[in-house]
mmCIF file as gemmi writes it, N, C-alpha and C atoms, coordinates in Angstrom:
data_model
loop_
_atom_site.group_PDB
_atom_site.id
_atom_site.type_symbol
_atom_site.label_atom_id
_atom_site.label_alt_id
_atom_site.label_comp_id
_atom_site.label_asym_id
_atom_site.label_entity_id
_atom_site.label_seq_id
_atom_site.pdbx_PDB_ins_code
_atom_site.Cartn_x
_atom_site.Cartn_y
_atom_site.Cartn_z
_atom_site.occupancy
_atom_site.B_iso_or_equiv
_atom_site.pdbx_formal_charge
_atom_site.auth_seq_id
_atom_site.auth_asym_id
_atom_site.pdbx_PDB_model_num
ATOM 1 N N . MET Axp A 1 ? 162.418 -70.354 21.423 1 0 ? 1 A 1
ATOM 2 C CA . MET Axp A 1 ? 163.288 -71.465 21.739 1 0 ? 1 A 1
ATOM 3 C C . MET Axp A 1 ? 164.492 -71.498 20.789 1 0 ? 1 A 1
ATOM 4 N N . LEU Axp A 2 ? 164.261 -71.268 19.507 1 0 ? 2 A 1
ATOM 5 C CA . LEU Axp A 2 ? 165.342 -71.306 18.533 1 0 ? 2 A 1
ATOM 6 C C . LEU Axp A 2 ? 166.363 -70.2 18.81 1 0 ? 2 A 1
ATOM 7 N N . LYS Axp A 3 ? 165.887 -69.022 19.183 1 0 ? 3 A 1
ATOM 8 C CA . LYS Axp A 3 ? 166.794 -67.916 19.512 1 0 ? 3 A 1
ATOM 9 C C . LYS Axp A 3 ? 167.667 -68.282 20.708 1 0 ? 3 A 1
ATOM 10 N N . LYS Axp A 4 ? 167.065 -68.897 21.72 1 0 ? 4 A 1
ATOM 11 C CA . LYS Axp A 4 ? 167.814 -69.287 22.912 1 0 ? 4 A 1
ATOM 12 C C . LYS Axp A 4 ? 168.89 -70.319 22.575 1 0 ? 4 A 1
ATOM 13 N N . LEU Axp A 5 ? 168.543 -71.31 21.76 1 0 ? 5 A 1
ATOM 14 C CA . LEU Axp A 5 ? 169.51 -72.335 21.377 1 0 ? 5 A 1
ATOM 15 C C . LEU Axp A 5 ? 170.643 -71.754 20.541 1 0 ? 5 A 1
ATOM 16 N N . ALA Axp A 6 ? 170.313 -70.882 19.603 1 0 ? 6 A 1
ATOM 17 C CA . ALA Axp A 6 ? 171.341 -70.246 18.781 1 0 ? 6 A 1
ATOM 18 C C . ALA Axp A 6 ? 172.284 -69.404 19.642 1 0 ? 6 A 1
ATOM 19 N N . LYS Axp A 7 ? 171.721 -68.704 20.62 1 0 ? 7 A 1
ATOM 20 C CA . LYS Axp A 7 ? 172.53 -67.889 21.53 1 0 ? 7 A 1
ATOM 21 C C . LYS Axp A 7 ? 173.464 -68.759 22.359 1 0 ? 7 A 1
ATOM 22 N N . GLU Axp A 8 ? 172.956 -69.891 22.849 1 0 ? 8 A 1
ATOM 23 C CA . GLU Axp A 8 ? 173.782 -70.809 23.628 1 0 ? 8 A 1
ATOM 24 C C . GLU Axp A 8 ? 174.936 -71.357 22.794 1 0 ? 8 A 1
ATOM 25 N N . VAL Axp A 9 ? 174.656 -71.729 21.551 1 0 ? 9 A 1
ATOM 26 C CA . VAL Axp A 9 ? 175.695 -72.249 20.661 1 0 ? 9 A 1
ATOM 27 C C . VAL Axp A 9 ? 176.749 -71.169 20.409 1 0 ? 9 A 1
ATOM 28 N N . SER Axp A 10 ? 176.292 -69.966 20.087 1 0 ? 10 A 1
ATOM 29 C CA . SER Axp A 10 ? 177.206 -68.862 19.826 1 0 ? 10 A 1
ATOM 30 C C . SER Axp A 10 ? 178.058 -68.547 21.051 1 0 ? 10 A 1
ATOM 31 N N . ASP Axp A 11 ? 177.435 -68.452 22.208 1 0 ? 11 A 1
ATOM 32 C CA . ASP Axp A 11 ? 178.164 -68.13 23.44 1 0 ? 11 A 1
ATOM 33 C C . ASP Axp A 11 ? 179.204 -69.195 23.774 1 0 ? 11 A 1
ATOM 34 N N . ARG Axp A 12 ? 178.84 -70.473 23.632 1 0 ? 12 A 1
ATOM 35 C CA . ARG Axp A 12 ? 179.785 -71.556 23.918 1 0 ? 12 A 1
ATOM 36 C C . ARG Axp A 12 ? 180.964 -71.516 22.949 1 0 ? 12 A 1
ATOM 37 N N . ALA Axp A 13 ? 180.68 -71.263 21.685 1 0 ? 13 A 1
ATOM 38 C CA . ALA Axp A 13 ? 181.747 -71.203 20.686 1 0 ? 13 A 1
ATOM 39 C C . ALA Axp A 13 ? 182.685 -70.033 20.964 1 0 ? 13 A 1
ATOM 40 N N . ILE Axp A 14 ? 182.121 -68.883 21.291 1 0 ? 14 A 1
ATOM 41 C CA . ILE Axp A 14 ? 182.946 -67.707 21.6 1 0 ? 14 A 1
ATOM 42 C C . ILE Axp A 14 ? 183.797 -67.969 22.838 1 0 ? 14 A 1
ATOM 43 N N . GLU Axp A 15 ? 183.184 -68.538 23.871 1 0 ? 15 A 1
ATOM 44 C CA . GLU Axp A 15 ? 183.906 -68.829 25.116 1 0 ? 15 A 1
ATOM 45 C C . GLU Axp A 15 ? 185.063 -69.807 24.867 1 0 ? 15 A 1
ATOM 46 N N . ALA Axp A 16 ? 184.858 -70.769 23.979 1 0 ? 16 A 1
ATOM 47 C CA . ALA Axp A 16 ? 185.889 -71.766 23.681 1 0 ? 16 A 1
ATOM 48 C C . ALA Axp A 16 ? 186.817 -71.321 22.551 1 0 ? 16 A 1
ATOM 49 N N . ASP Axp A 17 ? 186.601 -70.114 22.046 1 0 ? 17 A 1
ATOM 50 C CA . ASP Axp A 17 ? 187.387 -69.574 20.923 1 0 ? 17 A 1
ATOM 51 C C . ASP Axp A 17 ? 187.325 -70.519 19.712 1 0 ? 17 A 1
ATOM 52 N N . LYS Axp A 18 ? 186.1 -70.963 19.393 1 0 ? 18 A 1
ATOM 53 C CA . LYS Axp A 18 ? 185.854 -71.876 18.274 1 0 ? 18 A 1
ATOM 54 C C . LYS Axp A 18 ? 184.972 -71.211 17.235 1 0 ? 18 A 1
ATOM 55 N N . ILE Axp A 19 ? 185.113 -71.655 15.998 1 0 ? 19 A 1
ATOM 56 C CA . ILE Axp A 19 ? 184.246 -71.226 14.908 1 0 ? 19 A 1
ATOM 57 C C . ILE Axp A 19 ? 183.879 -72.446 14.082 1 0 ? 19 A 1
ATOM 58 N N . GLY Axp A 20 ? 182.77 -72.37 13.362 1 0 ? 20 A 1
ATOM 59 C CA . GLY Axp A 20 ? 182.329 -73.48 12.529 1 0 ? 20 A 1
ATOM 60 C C . GLY Axp A 20 ? 181.793 -72.969 11.208 1 0 ? 20 A 1
ATOM 61 N N . ASN Axp A 21 ? 181.615 -73.893 10.269 1 0 ? 21 A 1
ATOM 62 C CA . ASN Axp A 21 ? 181.097 -73.482 8.96 1 0 ? 21 A 1
ATOM 63 C C . ASN Axp A 21 ? 179.855 -74.251 8.55 1 0 ? 21 A 1
ATOM 64 N N . SER Axp A 22 ? 179.139 -74.801 9.534 1 0 ? 22 A 1
ATOM 65 C CA . SER Axp A 22 ? 177.867 -75.448 9.222 1 0 ? 22 A 1
ATOM 66 C C . SER Axp A 22 ? 176.909 -75.32 10.403 1 0 ? 22 A 1
ATOM 67 N N . VAL Axp A 23 ? 175.635 -75.339 10.072 1 0 ? 23 A 1
ATOM 68 C CA . VAL Axp A 23 ? 174.577 -75.312 11.083 1 0 ? 23 A 1
ATOM 69 C C . VAL Axp A 23 ? 173.715 -76.535 10.821 1 0 ? 23 A 1
ATOM 70 N N . GLN Axp A 24 ? 173.452 -77.306 11.863 1 0 ? 24 A 1
ATOM 71 C CA . GLN Axp A 24 ? 172.63 -78.511 11.736 1 0 ? 24 A 1
ATOM 72 C C . GLN Axp A 24 ? 171.412 -78.39 12.637 1 0 ? 24 A 1
ATOM 73 N N . LEU Axp A 25 ? 170.272 -78.799 12.12 1 0 ? 25 A 1
ATOM 74 C CA . LEU Axp A 25 ? 169.016 -78.747 12.844 1 0 ? 25 A 1
ATOM 75 C C . LEU Axp A 25 ? 168.4 -80.141 12.822 1 0 ? 25 A 1
ATOM 76 N N . THR Axp A 26 ? 168.037 -80.654 13.992 1 0 ? 26 A 1
ATOM 77 C CA . THR Axp A 26 ? 167.369 -81.952 14.084 1 0 ? 26 A 1
ATOM 78 C C . THR Axp A 26 ? 165.991 -81.729 14.69 1 0 ? 26 A 1
ATOM 79 N N . LEU Axp A 27 ? 164.964 -82.138 13.965 1 0 ? 27 A 1
ATOM 80 C CA . LEU Axp A 27 ? 163.575 -82.004 14.412 1 0 ? 27 A 1
ATOM 81 C C . LEU Axp A 27 ? 163.065 -83.385 14.787 1 0 ? 27 A 1
ATOM 82 N N . LYS Axp A 28 ? 162.434 -83.48 15.947 1 0 ? 28 A 1
ATOM 83 C CA . LYS Axp A 28 ? 161.886 -84.762 16.404 1 0 ? 28 A 1
ATOM 84 C C . LYS Axp A 28 ? 160.413 -84.592 16.707 1 0 ? 28 A 1
ATOM 85 N N . ASP Axp A 29 ? 159.611 -85.565 16.274 1 0 ? 29 A 1
ATOM 86 C CA . ASP Axp A 29 ? 158.173 -85.566 16.505 1 0 ? 29 A 1
ATOM 87 C C . ASP Axp A 29 ? 157.832 -86.753 17.388 1 0 ? 29 A 1
ATOM 88 N N . ALA Axp A 30 ? 157.475 -86.497 18.633 1 0 ? 30 A 1
ATOM 89 C CA . ALA Axp A 30 ? 157.181 -87.57 19.589 1 0 ? 30 A 1
ATOM 90 C C . ALA Axp A 30 ? 155.851 -88.242 19.319 1 0 ? 30 A 1
ATOM 91 N N . GLU Axp A 31 ? 154.995 -87.65 18.506 1 0 ? 31 A 1
ATOM 92 C CA . GLU Axp A 31 ? 153.679 -88.224 18.266 1 0 ? 31 A 1
ATOM 93 C C . GLU Axp A 31 ? 153.62 -89.064 16.996 1 0 ? 31 A 1
ATOM 94 N N . TYR Axp A 32 ? 154.761 -89.388 16.439 1 0 ? 32 A 1
ATOM 95 C CA . TYR Axp A 32 ? 154.822 -90.255 15.271 1 0 ? 32 A 1
ATOM 96 C C . TYR Axp A 32 ? 154.376 -91.65 15.704 1 0 ? 32 A 1
ATOM 97 N N . VAL Axp A 33 ? 153.634 -92.344 14.869 1 0 ? 33 A 1
ATOM 98 C CA . VAL Axp A 33 ? 152.98 -93.606 15.238 1 0 ? 33 A 1
ATOM 99 C C . VAL Axp A 33 ? 153.946 -94.651 15.802 1 0 ? 33 A 1
ATOM 100 N N . SER Axp A 34 ? 155.088 -94.865 15.186 1 0 ? 34 A 1
ATOM 101 C CA . SER Axp A 34 ? 155.994 -95.927 15.638 1 0 ? 34 A 1
ATOM 102 C C . SER Axp A 34 ? 157.216 -95.352 16.35 1 0 ? 34 A 1
ATOM 103 N N . GLY Axp A 35 ? 156.991 -94.501 17.328 1 0 ? 35 A 1
ATOM 104 C CA . GLY Axp A 35 ? 158.1 -93.901 18.074 1 0 ? 35 A 1
ATOM 105 C C . GLY Axp A 35 ? 158.365 -92.481 17.614 1 0 ? 35 A 1
ATOM 106 N N . PHE Axp A 36 ? 159.629 -92.127 17.576 1 0 ? 36 A 1
ATOM 107 C CA . PHE Axp A 36 ? 160.012 -90.782 17.167 1 0 ? 36 A 1
ATOM 108 C C . PHE Axp A 36 ? 160.275 -90.716 15.659 1 0 ? 36 A 1
ATOM 109 N N . LYS Axp A 37 ? 159.83 -89.638 15.061 1 0 ? 37 A 1
ATOM 110 C CA . LYS Axp A 37 ? 160.21 -89.323 13.691 1 0 ? 37 A 1
ATOM 111 C C . LYS Axp A 37 ? 161.254 -88.228 13.794 1 0 ? 37 A 1
ATOM 112 N N . SER Axp A 38 ? 162.376 -88.404 13.153 1 0 ? 38 A 1
ATOM 113 C CA . SER Axp A 38 ? 163.46 -87.447 13.244 1 0 ? 38 A 1
ATOM 114 C C . SER Axp A 38 ? 163.864 -86.988 11.846 1 0 ? 38 A 1
ATOM 115 N N . ILE Axp A 39 ? 164.022 -85.673 11.687 1 0 ? 39 A 1
ATOM 116 C CA . ILE Axp A 39 ? 164.466 -85.085 10.426 1 0 ? 39 A 1
ATOM 117 C C . ILE Axp A 39 ? 165.692 -84.23 10.741 1 0 ? 39 A 1
ATOM 118 N N . THR Axp A 40 ? 166.781 -84.465 10.031 1 0 ? 40 A 1
ATOM 119 C CA . THR Axp A 40 ? 167.989 -83.679 10.228 1 0 ? 40 A 1
ATOM 120 C C . THR Axp A 40 ? 168.329 -82.95 8.945 1 0 ? 40 A 1
ATOM 121 N N . ARG Axp A 41 ? 168.586 -81.668 9.066 1 0 ? 41 A 1
ATOM 122 C CA . ARG Axp A 41 ? 168.974 -80.838 7.931 1 0 ? 41 A 1
ATOM 123 C C . ARG Axp A 41 ? 170.183 -80.012 8.335 1 0 ? 41 A 1
ATOM 124 N N . SER Axp A 42 ? 171.063 -79.749 7.385 1 0 ? 42 A 1
ATOM 125 C CA . SER Axp A 42 ? 172.222 -78.915 7.679 1 0 ? 42 A 1
ATOM 126 C C . SER Axp A 42 ? 172.527 -78.007 6.5 1 0 ? 42 A 1
ATOM 127 N N . LYS Axp A 43 ? 173.265 -76.962 6.785 1 0 ? 43 A 1
ATOM 128 C CA . LYS Axp A 43 ? 173.665 -76.013 5.755 1 0 ? 43 A 1
ATOM 129 C C . LYS Axp A 43 ? 175.105 -75.613 6.008 1 0 ? 43 A 1
ATOM 130 N N . HIS Axp A 44 ? 175.925 -75.731 4.966 1 0 ? 44 A 1
ATOM 131 C CA . HIS Axp A 44 ? 177.297 -75.236 5.039 1 0 ? 44 A 1
ATOM 132 C C . HIS Axp A 44 ? 177.293 -73.737 4.788 1 0 ? 44 A 1
ATOM 133 N N . LEU Axp A 45 ? 178.113 -73.035 5.542 1 0 ? 45 A 1
ATOM 134 C CA . LEU Axp A 45 ? 178.219 -71.585 5.422 1 0 ? 45 A 1
ATOM 135 C C . LEU Axp A 45 ? 179.405 -71.216 4.534 1 0 ? 45 A 1
ATOM 136 N N . ASP Axp A 46 ? 179.365 -70.037 3.97 1 0 ? 46 A 1
ATOM 137 C CA . ASP Axp A 46 ? 180.446 -69.579 3.101 1 0 ? 46 A 1
ATOM 138 C C . ASP Axp A 46 ? 181.736 -69.313 3.872 1 0 ? 46 A 1
ATOM 139 N N . LYS Axp A 47 ? 181.605 -68.957 5.145 1 0 ? 47 A 1
ATOM 140 C CA . LYS Axp A 47 ? 182.795 -68.698 5.961 1 0 ? 47 A 1
ATOM 141 C C . LYS Axp A 47 ? 182.581 -69.231 7.374 1 0 ? 47 A 1
ATOM 142 N N . TYR Axp A 48 ? 183.663 -69.424 8.081 1 0 ? 48 A 1
ATOM 143 C CA . TYR Axp A 48 ? 183.594 -69.89 9.461 1 0 ? 48 A 1
ATOM 144 C C . TYR Axp A 48 ? 183.079 -68.762 10.353 1 0 ? 48 A 1
ATOM 145 N N . THR Axp A 49 ? 182.3 -69.121 11.373 1 0 ? 49 A 1
ATOM 146 C CA . THR Axp A 49 ? 181.707 -68.098 12.239 1 0 ? 49 A 1
ATOM 147 C C . THR Axp A 49 ? 181.339 -68.674 13.599 1 0 ? 49 A 1
ATOM 148 N N . ASN Axp A 50 ? 181.131 -67.784 14.55 1 0 ? 50 A 1
ATOM 149 C CA . ASN Axp A 50 ? 180.492 -68.106 15.827 1 0 ? 50 A 1
ATOM 150 C C . ASN Axp A 50 ? 179.471 -67.015 16.143 1 0 ? 50 A 1
ATOM 151 N N . ASP Axp A 51 ? 179.083 -66.275 15.118 1 0 ? 51 A 1
ATOM 152 C CA . ASP Axp A 51 ? 178.17 -65.145 15.247 1 0 ? 51 A 1
ATOM 153 C C . ASP Axp A 51 ? 176.724 -65.602 15.459 1 0 ? 51 A 1
ATOM 154 N N . TYR Axp A 52 ? 176.106 -65.084 16.517 1 0 ? 52 A 1
ATOM 155 C CA . TYR Axp A 52 ? 174.727 -65.46 16.852 1 0 ? 52 A 1
ATOM 156 C C . TYR Axp A 52 ? 173.762 -65.23 15.695 1 0 ? 52 A 1
ATOM 157 N N . ASN Axp A 53 ? 173.821 -64.065 15.072 1 0 ? 53 A 1
ATOM 158 C CA . ASN Axp A 53 ? 172.862 -63.736 14.016 1 0 ? 53 A 1
ATOM 159 C C . ASN Axp A 53 ? 172.957 -64.687 12.83 1 0 ? 53 A 1
ATOM 160 N N . ILE Axp A 54 ? 174.16 -65.055 12.451 1 0 ? 54 A 1
ATOM 161 C CA . ILE Axp A 54 ? 174.337 -65.989 11.341 1 0 ? 54 A 1
ATOM 162 C C . ILE Axp A 54 ? 173.81 -67.371 11.72 1 0 ? 54 A 1
ATOM 163 N N . ILE Axp A 55 ? 174.139 -67.812 12.928 1 0 ? 55 A 1
ATOM 164 C CA . ILE Axp A 55 ? 173.671 -69.126 13.396 1 0 ? 55 A 1
ATOM 165 C C . ILE Axp A 55 ? 172.148 -69.139 13.471 1 0 ? 55 A 1
ATOM 166 N N . TYR Axp A 56 ? 171.567 -68.119 14.081 1 0 ? 56 A 1
ATOM 167 C CA . TYR Axp A 56 ? 170.106 -68.063 14.221 1 0 ? 56 A 1
ATOM 168 C C . TYR Axp A 56 ? 169.415 -67.996 12.861 1 0 ? 56 A 1
ATOM 169 N N . ASN Axp A 57 ? 169.841 -67.095 12 1 0 ? 57 A 1
ATOM 170 C CA . ASN Axp A 57 ? 169.179 -66.941 10.695 1 0 ? 57 A 1
ATOM 171 C C . ASN Axp A 57 ? 169.277 -68.199 9.851 1 0 ? 57 A 1
ATOM 172 N N . THR Axp A 58 ? 170.406 -68.888 9.919 1 0 ? 58 A 1
ATOM 173 C CA . THR Axp A 58 ? 170.557 -70.138 9.173 1 0 ? 58 A 1
ATOM 174 C C . THR Axp A 58 ? 169.64 -71.214 9.739 1 0 ? 58 A 1
ATOM 175 N N . ALA Axp A 59 ? 169.6 -71.341 11.06 1 0 ? 59 A 1
ATOM 176 C CA . ALA Axp A 59 ? 168.724 -72.335 11.695 1 0 ? 59 A 1
ATOM 177 C C . ALA Axp A 59 ? 167.257 -72.021 11.411 1 0 ? 59 A 1
ATOM 178 N N . TYR Axp A 60 ? 166.898 -70.741 11.452 1 0 ? 60 A 1
ATOM 179 C CA . TYR Axp A 60 ? 165.515 -70.336 11.176 1 0 ? 60 A 1
ATOM 180 C C . TYR Axp A 60 ? 165.117 -70.714 9.748 1 0 ? 60 A 1
ATOM 181 N N . THR Axp A 61 ? 166.011 -70.476 8.797 1 0 ? 61 A 1
ATOM 182 C CA . THR Axp A 61 ? 165.731 -70.824 7.4 1 0 ? 61 A 1
ATOM 183 C C . THR Axp A 61 ? 165.572 -72.328 7.239 1 0 ? 61 A 1
ATOM 184 N N . LEU Axp A 62 ? 166.434 -73.111 7.897 1 0 ? 62 A 1
ATOM 185 C CA . LEU Axp A 62 ? 166.309 -74.569 7.847 1 0 ? 62 A 1
ATOM 186 C C . LEU Axp A 62 ? 164.966 -75.016 8.425 1 0 ? 62 A 1
ATOM 187 N N . LEU Axp A 63 ? 164.586 -74.434 9.556 1 0 ? 63 A 1
ATOM 188 C CA . LEU Axp A 63 ? 163.308 -74.775 10.182 1 0 ? 63 A 1
ATOM 189 C C . LEU Axp A 63 ? 162.141 -74.393 9.301 1 0 ? 63 A 1
ATOM 190 N N . GLU Axp A 64 ? 162.147 -73.182 8.797 1 0 ? 64 A 1
ATOM 191 C CA . GLU Axp A 64 ? 161.055 -72.683 7.958 1 0 ? 64 A 1
ATOM 192 C C . GLU Axp A 64 ? 160.892 -73.525 6.695 1 0 ? 64 A 1
ATOM 193 N N . ASN Axp A 65 ? 161.988 -73.979 6.113 1 0 ? 65 A 1
ATOM 194 C CA . ASN Axp A 65 ? 161.935 -74.76 4.873 1 0 ? 65 A 1
ATOM 195 C C . ASN Axp A 65 ? 161.535 -76.213 5.108 1 0 ? 65 A 1
ATOM 196 N N . ASN Axp A 66 ? 161.513 -76.663 6.35 1 0 ? 66 A 1
ATOM 197 C CA . ASN Axp A 66 ? 161.241 -78.073 6.629 1 0 ? 66 A 1
ATOM 198 C C . ASN Axp A 66 ? 160.056 -78.33 7.541 1 0 ? 66 A 1
ATOM 199 N N . LEU Axp A 67 ? 159.294 -77.295 7.866 1 0 ? 67 A 1
ATOM 200 C CA . LEU Axp A 67 ? 158.078 -77.488 8.649 1 0 ? 67 A 1
ATOM 201 C C . LEU Axp A 67 ? 156.956 -78.004 7.767 1 0 ? 67 A 1
ATOM 202 N N . GLU Axp A 68 ? 156.23 -78.957 8.281 1 0 ? 68 A 1
ATOM 203 C CA . GLU Axp A 68 ? 155.061 -79.467 7.564 1 0 ? 68 A 1
ATOM 204 C C . GLU Axp A 68 ? 153.826 -78.854 8.203 1 0 ? 68 A 1
ATOM 205 N N . ILE Axp A 69 ? 153.26 -77.874 7.525 1 0 ? 69 A 1
ATOM 206 C CA . ILE Axp A 69 ? 152.086 -77.174 8.08 1 0 ? 69 A 1
ATOM 207 C C . ILE Axp A 69 ? 150.829 -77.649 7.387 1 0 ? 69 A 1
């Protein structure tokens, strides 16, 4: 799922001739007792990009560092 989302973001940015310098990840847990629990994390990049691999690897690192196992 993360690969698909990163690809969609990259493709849309390339199609629109846009680049960005941050990746944001929002995690939502529907089974939280009082509704949704939401965690948002972001990372600023050293340079602007629309590259799939950079977007995916950054999002993967954010996810891996914030999963509660």
